[in-house]
N, C-alpha and C positions, 0 to 999 in steps of 0.2 A: 053639364059637360061630360059627366061620366056615362050618362045615357047615350048621348051622341056618339061617344067613342065606341060603346058597345054595338050601336046600330052600324057604324062605319065597318067595324071589324066583321060584323055578321054579314053585311053586304059583300065584303071582300072575299069572305069564306064561300058564300054561295056562288059568286062569280068564279072563283078558283075551282070549287068543286064541280061546277057544271062544265068547266073547261076539261077538267080531269076526266070526267065521264065521257066526254065526246073524244078527247084525245088519247085516253087510255094511258099508256106508258109513254106518251110522246112529250115528256117534260123537257127533252132535248131541243125542242123546237122553241122554247122560250129564250128570248134574248137575255143577256147578262143582267140588264137593267130590269126586265120583267121578273126574272128570278129573284133578284135582290128585294125588289118591292114586295113580291108575294111572301118571301121568307121573313121579312121585317113585319109585315101585317100579321102573319101567322104566329110569330114569336110573341106579338103583342097579345094575340088571342089566347096564348097560353096562360096569360096573367089575368085573364078576365074572371069576374065573379060569377058568370054564367057557365054552369057545367057543360051545357051543350056547345057553346062556342069554344071552351077549353078543349073539349074532347074532339071537336071537329078540326080545330087547329092542330091538335097533336097527330091526328090521322094523316092530314094533309102534309105536314112536315115530314112524315115518314114517307109518303108517296113522292115528295120532292127530294128525299134522301139528303136533308139538310144537316151538314156537320155542326152548324151553330146550335141546333136543337138538342143535341146529345145530352148536354148537362141539365138543361131544364126538363127534359123528358125522364132523365134518371130520377130527378127530384119528384116528378109526378108518379113515377112507378113506385118510389119508396114512400111517399107520403100521401098519395091518392086517397080521398075519403071514401070512394065507392070502388067495388070490384071492377065495374066497367072502365072507370078512368085508368086504373092500374093495368088492365088488360089492353086498352087502347095505347097507352104508353109503351108497353111491352111490344106490341105489334109494330109501332113506329120505329122503335129502337132496333128491332131485327131487320126491318126493311132498310134502315139507314146502313147497317152494317158495321159501324164503328166498334172496335174491340172493347172499349169501355162499356158501351151500351149492351153488347151481347153478354159481357161478364155479369152485368147488373140483372139481366133477364134470367140468365142462368141461376143466379143466387135466388131471385124470386121464385123460380121453379122449385126451389128447395125449401125456402124459408118464409114465404109469404103465409100470412095467417089464414088465407082462403084456399081451400082445395081447388076451387074453380080456377083461380088466378094461377096457382101452381101449374095445373094441367095445361092451360093455354099458353102460359110462358114456355113450358117444355115443348109444346106443339109448335110454336113460332120458332124456337131455335132449331128444331129439326127441319121445318119447312124452309127457312130462309137463310140460316146461318151455318149450322153444323148438322147436316143429316146424320141421324144415328146417335146423337148425343144422349138422347133419352129414349127409352123403349116403352112401348104401351102394350097392355094386354086387355082383352075383353073379359070381363067378369060376369057373374050370374046376373041376370036381368038386364043385360046388354049394357051394363055400366063399364066405362073405360077407366082402368087404372093405370097410373103411371109406374112403371118399374125403372128405377134409376140404375144406370150403368156404372 
């Protein structure tokens, strides 16, 4: 039963992802029923044991700008086992644009244990939510350092 649920979620993600690639930012073309179904499937995907399904669902929820995903994505940002999971959660939260999510990403930009996650969080806040919230400078060897404002 668990395997079939994962397969169904994975298929839904693939269909939604292919639709998003073709349609780009055209999520407004979804009917309310289609949006609700996609959102429900993706929220289920966030609970998956498969990290690929979980990360894909997080990304697509950000593209859909799902308000229902803010709290689960904040949990993923805070408790994600891998840097990539936390980075994807941060991207999704900034794409959604909810104030709670933006605040969580700004906190991660300062306090996450990973330098990489901190830098990506700061970049996402600058790119999608609050341009200029963080400054970046280029260091020796073309390393990019974040300079907090």
